[in-house]
DSSP file (Angstrom, degrees, kcal/mol; ACC not computed):
  #  RESIDUE AA STRUCTURE BP1 BP2  ACC     N-H-->O    O-->H-N    N-H-->O    O-->H-N    TCO  KAPPA ALPHA  PHI   PSI    X-CA   Y-CA   Z-CA
    1    1 A M              0   0    0      0, 0.0     2,-0.3     0, 0.0     0, 0.0   0.000 360.0 360.0 360.0 131.8  -33.3  -81.3   33.1
    2    2 A E        -     0   0    0      1,-0.1     2,-0.4     0, 0.0     0, 0.0  -0.581 360.0-128.1 -76.6 135.0  -35.6  -82.6   30.3
    3    3 A K        -     0   0    0     -2,-0.3     2,-0.2     4,-0.1    -1,-0.1  -0.674  19.9-152.3 -85.7 135.5  -34.5  -85.9   28.8
    4    4 A S     >  -     0   0    0     -2,-0.4     4,-2.5     1,-0.1     5,-0.2  -0.588  30.5-107.8 -97.3 166.4  -34.2  -86.1   25.1
    5    5 A W  H  > S+     0   0    0      1,-0.2     4,-2.8    -2,-0.2     5,-0.2   0.885 121.7  56.8 -57.5 -37.9  -34.6  -89.3   23.0
    6    6 A K  H  > S+     0   0    0      1,-0.2     4,-1.3     2,-0.2    -1,-0.2   0.928 109.4  43.4 -62.0 -45.4  -30.9  -89.2   22.5
    7    7 A T  H  > S+     0   0    0      1,-0.2     4,-0.6     2,-0.2    -2,-0.2   0.916 116.6  46.7 -66.0 -44.4  -30.2  -89.2   26.2
    8    8 A V  H  < S+     0   0    0     -4,-2.5     3,-0.5     1,-0.2     4,-0.5   0.895 113.7  47.3 -66.4 -41.3  -32.8  -91.9   26.9
    9    9 A S  H >X S+     0   0    0     -4,-2.8     4,-1.4    -5,-0.2     3,-0.6   0.727  93.0  77.3 -77.8 -20.9  -31.8  -94.2   24.1
   10   10 A L  H 3< S+     0   0    0     -4,-1.3     4,-0.2     1,-0.2    -1,-0.2   0.870  96.5  45.3 -60.5 -37.7  -28.0  -94.2   24.7
   11   11 A G  T 3< S+     0   0    0     -4,-0.6    -1,-0.2    -3,-0.5    -2,-0.2   0.739 126.1  28.3 -77.5 -21.8  -28.2  -96.5   27.7
   12   12 A N  T <> S+     0   0    0     -3,-0.6     4,-2.8    -4,-0.5     5,-0.2   0.322  81.5 111.7-120.6   6.1  -30.5  -99.1   26.1
   13   13 A H  H  X S+     0   0    0     -4,-1.4     4,-2.2     1,-0.2     5,-0.2   0.846  81.6  47.3 -59.9 -37.2  -29.9  -98.8   22.3
   14   14 A F  H  > S+     0   0    0     -4,-0.2     4,-2.5     2,-0.2    -1,-0.2   0.927 114.0  47.6 -68.7 -42.7  -28.2 -102.2   22.0
   15   15 A K  H  > S+     0   0    0      2,-0.2     4,-2.4     1,-0.2    -2,-0.2   0.913 112.5  49.9 -62.3 -42.5  -31.0 -103.9   24.0
   16   16 A V  H  X S+     0   0    0     -4,-2.8     4,-2.5     2,-0.2    -2,-0.2   0.941 113.0  45.0 -63.1 -48.4  -33.7 -102.2   22.0
   17   17 A V  H  X S+     0   0    0     -4,-2.2     4,-2.5    -5,-0.2     5,-0.2   0.909 113.1  50.8 -64.8 -42.0  -32.2 -103.1   18.6
   18   18 A E  H  X S+     0   0    0     -4,-2.5     4,-2.5     1,-0.2    -1,-0.2   0.912 111.9  48.1 -61.4 -41.5  -31.6 -106.7   19.7
   19   19 A S  H  X S+     0   0    0     -4,-2.4     4,-2.9    -5,-0.2     5,-0.3   0.905 110.6  50.9 -65.3 -42.1  -35.2 -106.9   20.9
   20   20 A Q  H  X S+     0   0    0     -4,-2.5     4,-2.2     2,-0.2     5,-0.3   0.925 112.7  45.9 -62.3 -44.9  -36.6 -105.4   17.7
   21   21 A L  H  X>S+     0   0    0     -4,-2.5     4,-2.8     2,-0.2     5,-1.1   0.946 115.4  46.7 -61.7 -48.5  -34.6 -107.9   15.6
   22   22 A S  H  X5S+     0   0    0     -4,-2.5     4,-0.8    -5,-0.2    -2,-0.2   0.932 116.3  43.0 -61.0 -48.4  -35.6 -110.9   17.7
   23   23 A N  H  <5S+     0   0    0     -4,-2.9    -1,-0.2    -5,-0.2    -2,-0.2   0.848 124.1  34.2 -69.1 -34.7  -39.3 -110.0   17.8
   24   24 A A  H  <5S+     0   0    0     -4,-2.2    -2,-0.2    -5,-0.3    -1,-0.2   0.811 133.1  11.8 -92.1 -31.3  -39.6 -109.1   14.2
   25   25 A L  H ><5S+     0   0    0     -4,-2.8     3,-1.9    -5,-0.3    -3,-0.2   0.642  95.3  85.8-127.7 -18.8  -37.3 -111.4   12.3
   26   26 A F  T 3<<S+     0   0    0     -5,-1.1    -4,-0.1    -4,-0.8    -3,-0.1   0.474  83.2  66.3 -79.0   2.6  -35.9 -114.3   14.3
   27   27 A S  T 3  S+     0   0    0     -5,-0.1    -1,-0.3    -4,-0.1     2,-0.1   0.535  83.5 102.1 -89.3  -7.7  -38.8 -116.5   13.6
   28   28 A L  S <  S-     0   0    0     -3,-1.9     2,-0.1     1,-0.1    -3,-0.0  -0.438  82.1-109.6 -75.2 147.7  -37.9 -116.6    9.9
   29   29 A D    >   -     0   0    0     -2,-0.1     3,-2.2     1,-0.1     4,-0.4  -0.488  31.3-115.1 -68.7 146.3  -36.1 -119.5    8.4
   30   30 A S  G >  S+     0   0    0      1,-0.3     3,-1.2     2,-0.2     4,-0.3   0.779 112.7  68.3 -58.6 -26.4  -32.5 -118.6    7.5
   31   31 A S  G >  S+     0   0    0      1,-0.2     3,-0.6     2,-0.1    -1,-0.3   0.719  92.6  60.5 -66.3 -19.1  -33.3 -119.1    3.8
   32   32 A N  G X  S+     0   0    0     -3,-2.2     3,-1.9     1,-0.2    -1,-0.2   0.653  82.4  81.6 -81.0 -15.5  -35.5 -116.0    3.9
   33   33 A W  G X  S+     0   0    0     -3,-1.2     3,-1.3    -4,-0.4    -1,-0.2   0.707  76.5  69.7 -67.2 -19.0  -32.6 -113.7    5.0
   34   34 A N  G <  S+     0   0    0     -3,-0.6    -1,-0.3    -4,-0.3    -2,-0.1   0.574  98.7  52.8 -73.6  -5.3  -31.4 -113.3    1.4
   35   35 A K  G <  S+     0   0    0     -3,-1.9     2,-0.4    -4,-0.0    -1,-0.2   0.361  93.7  95.0-103.8   1.6  -34.6 -111.3    0.8
   36   36 A I    <   -     0   0    0     -3,-1.3    45,-0.8    -4,-0.1     2,-0.4  -0.797  45.2-177.7-105.5 135.5  -34.1 -108.9    3.6
   37   37 A I  E     -a   81   0A   0     -2,-0.4     2,-0.3    43,-0.1    45,-0.2  -0.996  18.6-154.6-122.9 122.8  -32.4 -105.4    3.6
   38   38 A L  E     -a   82   0A   0     43,-2.8    45,-3.1    -2,-0.4     2,-0.4  -0.706   5.8-162.1 -96.6 148.6  -32.2 -103.8    7.1
   39   39 A A  E     -a   83   0A   0     -2,-0.3     2,-0.4    43,-0.2    45,-0.2  -0.997   4.8-164.3-127.7 137.2  -32.0 -100.1    7.7
   40   40 A Y  E     +a   84   0A   0     43,-2.8    45,-2.9    -2,-0.4    46,-0.4  -0.975  15.0 163.5-123.0 133.5  -30.9  -98.6   11.0
   41   41 A E        -     0   0    0     -2,-0.4     5,-0.1    43,-0.2    -2,-0.0  -0.960  41.2-114.1-143.6 128.2  -31.4  -95.0   12.2
   42   42 A P    >>  -     0   0    0      0, 0.0     3,-2.0     0, 0.0     4,-0.8  -0.361  26.0-125.9 -59.3 140.1  -30.9  -93.9   15.8
   43   43 A V  G >4 S+     0   0    0      1,-0.3     3,-0.7     2,-0.2   -37,-0.1   0.839 110.2  58.4 -58.9 -32.8  -34.3  -92.8   17.2
   44   44 A W  G 34 S+     0   0    0      1,-0.2    -1,-0.3   -39,-0.2     6,-0.2   0.636 103.4  54.0 -72.8 -12.6  -32.8  -89.5   18.1
   45   45 A A  G X> S+     0   0    0     -3,-2.0     3,-1.7     4,-0.1     4,-0.8   0.618  77.1 116.0 -93.7 -14.7  -31.8  -88.8   14.5
   46   46 A I  T << S-     0   0    0     -4,-0.8    40,-0.1    -3,-0.7     5,-0.0  -0.384  98.3 -15.5 -64.2 117.8  -35.2  -89.3   13.0
   47   47 A G  T 34 S+     0   0    0     -2,-0.3    -1,-0.3     1,-0.1    -2,-0.1   0.544 115.1  98.0  70.8   7.9  -36.4  -86.1   11.5
   48   48 A T  T <4 S-     0   0    0     -3,-1.7    -2,-0.2     2,-0.2     3,-0.1   0.677  85.7-126.4-100.5 -19.2  -33.7  -84.0   13.3
   49   49 A G  S  < S+     0   0    0     -4,-0.8     2,-0.2     1,-0.4    -4,-0.1   0.363  71.2 125.5  83.4  -6.2  -31.1  -83.6   10.7
   50   50 A E        -     0   0    0     -5,-0.2    -1,-0.4    -6,-0.2     2,-0.3  -0.545  43.2-162.0 -82.2 152.4  -28.6  -85.0   13.2
   51   51 A T        -     0   0    0     -2,-0.2    36,-0.1    -3,-0.1     2,-0.1  -0.968  20.6-111.5-133.8 151.4  -26.5  -88.0   12.3
   52   52 A A        -     0   0    0     -2,-0.3    34,-0.0    34,-0.2     0, 0.0  -0.407  45.0 -99.3 -69.6 155.5  -24.5  -90.6   14.2
   53   53 A S     >  -     0   0    0      1,-0.1     4,-2.5    -2,-0.1     5,-0.2  -0.390  35.0-108.5 -67.6 157.8  -20.8  -90.4   13.8
   54   54 A P  H  > S+     0   0    0      0, 0.0     4,-2.5     0, 0.0     5,-0.2   0.872 122.9  53.6 -55.7 -35.4  -19.4  -92.9   11.3
   55   55 A E  H  > S+     0   0    0      2,-0.2     4,-2.4     1,-0.2     5,-0.1   0.890 108.1  48.8 -67.6 -39.0  -17.9  -94.8   14.3
   56   56 A Q  H  > S+     0   0    0      2,-0.2     4,-2.1     1,-0.2     5,-0.2   0.911 111.9  49.1 -66.1 -41.9  -21.3  -94.9   16.0
   57   57 A A  H  X S+     0   0    0     -4,-2.5     4,-2.6     1,-0.2     5,-0.2   0.937 112.5  48.0 -62.2 -46.1  -23.0  -96.2   12.8
   58   58 A Q  H  X S+     0   0    0     -4,-2.5     4,-2.8    -5,-0.2     5,-0.3   0.911 108.9  54.5 -60.2 -43.4  -20.3  -98.9   12.4
   59   59 A E  H  X S+     0   0    0     -4,-2.4     4,-1.8     1,-0.2    -1,-0.2   0.918 113.0  41.3 -58.7 -45.1  -20.6  -99.9   16.1
   60   60 A M  H  X S+     0   0    0     -4,-2.1     4,-2.6     2,-0.2    -1,-0.2   0.899 114.2  51.2 -72.5 -39.7  -24.4 -100.5   15.7
   61   61 A H  H  X S+     0   0    0     -4,-2.6     4,-2.2     2,-0.2    -2,-0.2   0.905 111.1  48.7 -64.0 -40.2  -24.1 -102.2   12.3
   62   62 A A  H  X S+     0   0    0     -4,-2.8     4,-2.3    -5,-0.2    -1,-0.2   0.894 110.9  51.4 -64.0 -39.3  -21.4 -104.6   13.7
   63   63 A F  H  X S+     0   0    0     -4,-1.8     4,-2.5    -5,-0.3    -2,-0.2   0.919 107.8  51.9 -62.5 -43.6  -23.7 -105.3   16.7
   64   64 A I  H  X S+     0   0    0     -4,-2.6     4,-2.4     1,-0.2    -2,-0.2   0.925 110.2  48.7 -59.6 -45.3  -26.6 -106.1   14.4
   65   65 A R  H  X S+     0   0    0     -4,-2.2     4,-2.7     1,-0.2    -1,-0.2   0.902 110.6  51.5 -61.3 -40.3  -24.4 -108.5   12.4
   66   66 A K  H  X S+     0   0    0     -4,-2.3     4,-2.2     2,-0.2    -2,-0.2   0.918 110.0  48.5 -62.8 -43.7  -23.3 -110.1   15.7
   67   67 A V  H  X S+     0   0    0     -4,-2.5     4,-1.7     2,-0.2    -2,-0.2   0.910 113.4  46.8 -64.6 -42.8  -26.8 -110.6   16.9
   68   68 A I  H  X S+     0   0    0     -4,-2.4     4,-2.3     1,-0.2    -2,-0.2   0.913 111.3  52.4 -64.7 -42.1  -27.9 -112.1   13.6
   69   69 A S  H  < S+     0   0    0     -4,-2.7    -2,-0.2     1,-0.2    -1,-0.2   0.880 109.2  49.2 -61.5 -38.7  -24.9 -114.4   13.6
   70   70 A E  H  < S+     0   0    0     -4,-2.2    -1,-0.2     1,-0.2    -2,-0.2   0.832 114.7  44.6 -70.1 -32.2  -25.7 -115.6   17.0
   71   71 A A  H  < S-     0   0    0     -4,-1.7    -2,-0.2    -5,-0.2    -1,-0.2   0.789 137.9  -2.2 -81.5 -28.5  -29.3 -116.3   16.1
   72   72 A Y  S  < S-     0   0    0     -4,-2.3     2,-0.3    -5,-0.2    -3,-0.1   0.229 107.2 -61.2-125.0-113.4  -28.4 -118.0   12.7
   73   73 A V    >>  -     0   0    0     -5,-0.1     4,-1.7   -43,-0.1     3,-0.6  -0.937  42.9-104.5-140.8 164.3  -24.9 -118.4   11.4
   74   74 A S  H 3> S+     0   0    0     -2,-0.3     4,-2.9     1,-0.2     5,-0.2   0.824 116.5  62.2 -63.2 -30.3  -22.2 -115.9   10.4
   75   75 A A  H 3> S+     0   0    0      2,-0.2     4,-1.3     1,-0.2    -1,-0.2   0.900 104.7  47.9 -62.1 -39.4  -22.9 -116.5    6.6
   76   76 A V  H <> S+     0   0    0     -3,-0.6     4,-1.1     2,-0.2     3,-0.4   0.947 114.4  46.3 -63.6 -48.0  -26.4 -115.1    7.1
   77   77 A A  H  < S+     0   0    0     -4,-1.7     3,-0.4     1,-0.2    -2,-0.2   0.885 112.1  50.1 -63.3 -40.1  -25.2 -112.1    9.0
   78   78 A N  H  < S+     0   0    0     -4,-2.9    -1,-0.2     1,-0.2    -2,-0.2   0.747 111.6  48.8 -72.6 -22.6  -22.4 -111.3    6.6
   79   79 A N  H  < S+     0   0    0     -4,-1.3     2,-0.3    -3,-0.4    -1,-0.2   0.603  87.2  97.1 -94.3 -12.5  -24.7 -111.5    3.5
   80   80 A V  S  < S-     0   0    0     -4,-1.1     2,-0.4    -3,-0.4   -43,-0.1  -0.593  74.3-127.4 -78.7 137.7  -27.5 -109.3    4.8
   81   81 A S  E     -a   37   0A   0    -45,-0.8   -43,-2.8    -2,-0.3     2,-0.5  -0.712  22.6-167.3 -84.3 130.5  -27.4 -105.7    3.7
   82   82 A I  E     -a   38   0A   0     -2,-0.4    21,-2.7   -45,-0.2    22,-0.5  -0.973   5.6-164.0-121.9 117.4  -27.6 -103.1    6.5
   83   83 A L  E     -a   39   0A   0    -45,-3.1   -43,-2.8    -2,-0.5     2,-0.5  -0.724  15.6-132.5-100.5 147.3  -28.2  -99.5    5.5
   84   84 A Y  E     +ab  40 105A   0     20,-2.6    22,-2.2    -2,-0.3   -43,-0.2  -0.868  23.0 179.1 -98.1 132.8  -27.6  -96.4    7.6
   85   85 A G        +     0   0    0    -45,-2.9     2,-1.1    -2,-0.5   -44,-0.2   0.227  38.2 113.5-119.5  15.5  -30.6  -94.0    7.5
   86   86 A G  S    S-     0   0    0    -46,-0.4   -34,-0.2     1,-0.2   -40,-0.1  -0.657  98.8 -53.4 -99.8  85.7  -29.7  -91.1    9.8
   87   87 A S        -     0   0    0     -2,-1.1     2,-0.4    19,-0.2    -1,-0.2   0.924  66.7-169.5  56.3  53.7  -29.3  -87.9    7.7
   88   88 A V        +     0   0    0     18,-0.3    22,-0.3    -4,-0.1    20,-0.2  -0.619  14.2 173.1 -72.1 130.5  -26.8  -89.1    5.2
   89   89 A K    >>  -     0   0    0     -2,-0.4     4,-2.1    18,-0.1     3,-1.4  -0.852  48.7 -96.7-134.7 166.9  -25.5  -86.0    3.3
   90   90 A P  H 3> S+     0   0    0      0, 0.0     4,-0.5     0, 0.0    -2,-0.0   0.851 121.4  55.8 -55.4 -34.2  -22.8  -85.3    0.7
   91   91 A G  H 34 S+     0   0    0      1,-0.2     4,-0.1     2,-0.1    -3,-0.0   0.668 121.3  24.5 -75.4 -16.8  -20.5  -84.2    3.5
   92   92 A N  H <> S+     0   0    0     -3,-1.4     4,-2.3     2,-0.1     5,-0.2   0.502  96.7  90.3-123.0  -7.6  -20.7  -87.4    5.6
   93   93 A A  H  X S+     0   0    0     -4,-2.1     4,-3.1     1,-0.2     5,-0.2   0.915  85.6  51.0 -60.9 -48.1  -21.6  -90.1    3.1
   94   94 A E  H  X S+     0   0    0     -4,-0.5     4,-1.0     1,-0.2    -1,-0.2   0.912 113.6  44.5 -60.6 -43.3  -18.1  -91.2    2.0
   95   95 A E  H  4 S+     0   0    0      2,-0.2     4,-0.4     1,-0.2     3,-0.2   0.912 115.9  46.8 -69.1 -41.7  -16.9  -91.7    5.6
   96   96 A I  H >< S+     0   0    0     -4,-2.3     3,-1.4     1,-0.2    -2,-0.2   0.946 113.5  48.4 -63.1 -47.4  -20.1  -93.5    6.7
   97   97 A F  H 3< S+     0   0    0     -4,-3.1    -1,-0.2     1,-0.3    -2,-0.2   0.672  99.8  68.4 -69.7 -16.2  -20.1  -95.8    3.7
   98   98 A S  T 3< S+     0   0    0     -4,-1.0    -1,-0.3    -5,-0.2    -2,-0.2   0.634  75.8 104.0 -77.1 -12.3  -16.4  -96.6    4.2
   99   99 A K  S X  S-     0   0    0     -3,-1.4     3,-1.3    -4,-0.4   -44,-0.0  -0.478  78.7-126.4 -73.0 140.1  -17.2  -98.5    7.4
  100  100 A P  T 3  S+     0   0    0      0, 0.0    -1,-0.1     0, 0.0    -3,-0.0   0.760 105.1  41.6 -63.5 -27.7  -17.1 -102.3    6.9
  101  101 A D  T 3  S+     0   0    0    -20,-0.0     2,-0.7     1,-0.0   -19,-0.2   0.427  93.0  91.0-101.5   2.3  -20.5 -103.1    8.3
  102  102 A V    <   -     0   0    0     -3,-1.3   -19,-0.2    -6,-0.2     3,-0.1  -0.875  51.2-178.3 -98.8 113.2  -22.4 -100.2    6.6
  103  103 A D        -     0   0    0    -21,-2.7     2,-0.3    -2,-0.7   -20,-0.2   0.430  57.4 -54.8 -94.3   0.1  -23.6 -101.4    3.2
  104  104 A G        -     0   0    0    -22,-0.5   -20,-2.6    -8,-0.1     2,-0.4  -0.968  63.4 -75.3 154.0-166.4  -25.2  -98.2    2.0
  105  105 A G  B     -b   84   0A   0     -2,-0.3     2,-0.8   -22,-0.3   -20,-0.2  -0.944  12.0-139.4-132.4 150.1  -27.7  -95.6    3.0
  106  106 A L        -     0   0    0    -22,-2.2     2,-0.4    -2,-0.4   -18,-0.3  -0.903  39.9-152.3-100.8  99.8  -31.4  -95.1    3.2
  107  107 A I        +     0   0    0     -2,-0.8   -22,-0.1     1,-0.1   -18,-0.1  -0.610  23.7 167.9 -89.8 129.1  -31.5  -91.5    1.9
  108  108 A G    >   +     0   0    0     -2,-0.4     3,-2.1   -20,-0.2     4,-0.2   0.560  67.2   0.5-101.1-111.4  -34.2  -89.2    3.0
  109  109 A G  G >  S+     0   0    0      1,-0.3     3,-1.9     2,-0.2     4,-0.3   0.771 121.6  66.7 -57.5 -31.8  -34.3  -85.4    2.4
  110  110 A A  G >  S+     0   0    0    -22,-0.3     3,-0.9     1,-0.3     7,-0.4   0.719  90.1  66.9 -64.7 -18.4  -30.9  -85.3    0.6
  111  111 A S  G <  S+     0   0    0     -3,-2.1    -1,-0.3     1,-0.2    -2,-0.2   0.619  88.4  67.5 -76.2 -10.5  -32.5  -87.3   -2.2
  112  112 A L  G <  S+     0   0    0     -3,-1.9     2,-0.6    -4,-0.2    -1,-0.2   0.622  91.2  65.0 -84.0 -13.4  -34.7  -84.3   -3.0
  113  113 A V  S <> S-     0   0    0     -3,-0.9     4,-2.6    -4,-0.3     3,-0.5  -0.934  76.9-152.8-111.7 109.8  -31.8  -82.2   -4.1
  114  114 A S  H  > S+     0   0    0     -2,-0.6     4,-2.6     1,-0.3     5,-0.2   0.851  92.3  50.5 -56.1 -42.4  -30.4  -83.8   -7.2
  115  115 A D  H  > S+     0   0    0      1,-0.2     4,-2.0     2,-0.2    -1,-0.3   0.903 113.0  47.4 -63.6 -39.7  -26.8  -82.5   -6.8
  116  116 A D  H  > S+     0   0    0     -3,-0.5     4,-2.1     2,-0.2    -2,-0.2   0.925 112.3  49.3 -64.8 -44.3  -26.7  -83.8   -3.2
  117  117 A F  H  X S+     0   0    0     -4,-2.6     4,-2.5    -7,-0.4    -2,-0.2   0.905 110.4  49.8 -63.9 -41.8  -28.2  -87.2   -4.2
  118  118 A V  H  X S+     0   0    0     -4,-2.6     4,-2.5    -5,-0.2    -1,-0.2   0.902 109.7  52.0 -62.4 -41.0  -25.6  -87.6   -7.0
  119  119 A A  H  X S+     0   0    0     -4,-2.0     4,-0.8    -5,-0.2    -1,-0.2   0.884 110.2  48.7 -64.0 -37.6  -22.8  -86.7   -4.6
  120  120 A I  H >X S+     0   0    0     -4,-2.1     3,-0.7     2,-0.2     4,-0.5   0.921 110.8  50.1 -67.6 -43.3  -24.1  -89.3   -2.1
  121  121 A I  H >< S+     0   0    0     -4,-2.5     3,-1.3     1,-0.2    -2,-0.2   0.914 109.1  52.1 -59.2 -43.2  -24.3  -91.9   -4.9
  122  122 A N  H 3< S+     0   0    0     -4,-2.5    -1,-0.2     1,-0.3    -2,-0.2   0.687  99.2  65.9 -68.6 -17.2  -20.7  -91.1   -5.9
  123  123 A A  H <<        0   0    0     -4,-0.8    -1,-0.3    -3,-0.7    -2,-0.2   0.658 360.0 360.0 -77.2 -15.8  -19.6  -91.6   -2.3
  124  124 A I    <<        0   0    0     -3,-1.3    -1,-0.2    -4,-0.5    -2,-0.1   0.495 360.0 360.0 -73.7 360.0  -20.4  -95.3   -2.5
């Protein structure tokens, strides 16, 4: 059976994201975090049109906040904006954006259709 990105990433996704945060951002002084907006998209969703469930998005966004809180303080983690970027569409935007750790979306192809983009904006 051929392994897909989705299958490969499921077992290591928390480790990968923690490593990416640590390597890219944890050398910054905490005062710089007010200038940062993070976006998360599962690697298996990139360019596929697939999206994580709202619960999966919430789980990873909460994990990201926890990792930031452990590296800095909870105030830094709670104030950073974390956007979900995996195929947000009018039909799933409201539910994804309703999750407590999802602060908005990084909208791709849906932004090219004005009615879809307006519906996503209205879902916030």
